[in-house]
N, C-alpha and C positions, 0 to 999 in steps of 0.2 A: 468741078472744082479741082478735085482731086487728079483727074486726068490731066488739067492745065498745067498743074504743079508739077507734075512728073515730066511734062514734055511729051504726053503722048495722046492718040485720039482717043475719046470715050468709048469707042467701039473697040478698040485695043484692050481698054482697060477692062471693059466688061467681060471681054473672051478670056481674058487673062484670069480675071475672077473666077470665072464659071469653070474653067479648066483645072484650076485648085480648091476648088469647092467652098468658095467664100461667098455668101449668099447675103441680100439685104432684105430680111424678113421684116413684116410688120409685128409689132409687139402682141402678145398673146396676153390681151384685154377684155374682159368683158364689157358689154355695153353699160353694165350698173356701175362697176368700177371708173368706166372713163367719163360718164355723167358725174360722179363725186367728185373727180379731178375738175372737171370742167366748173363745176359750182362751188368749190374751193377759190378756184381762181377768180371766177367772177364775183365773189363776195370780196376780194381784194382790189380786183381792177374791172370793175361794172361796164365800163365804156371801151373795153379792148375789144378787138375784132379778132377773127380767125386765125390771123398771122400771129398775132401775140398768143393766142391759147395754143397754136402748134408749136411755137418757140418755146413756151412756158413746159409743154410735155417731153420736148426733145431735149430740153435741159435736165430733165428728170430721168432721161437714158429711155424714153418712148419714143417709138416711130409709128405714126398712124397715119391713114390715109386721110386726106382734106374734108371728103364728103362722107 
C-alpha cells in the first residue's frame, strides 16, 4: 500500500528500504506475553477471529506472524 501511495513498484520500495537500513521486523514478544494479550482480547470479543486479533495487536504497536 505504501509503494502504491508513493507511486513506485513494491520491489523498488523494498530495495530502497534495505539500502537505507529500514527493516520491518516482528515484535520481540514471548509466547507467554502473546498468550496473555490474546486472552485479554478474547475476553472482550470472544467471537472474533484471527484477523481481528492481528488488528488488535497491530493497534497496540505489535507486529506478529499470522501462524
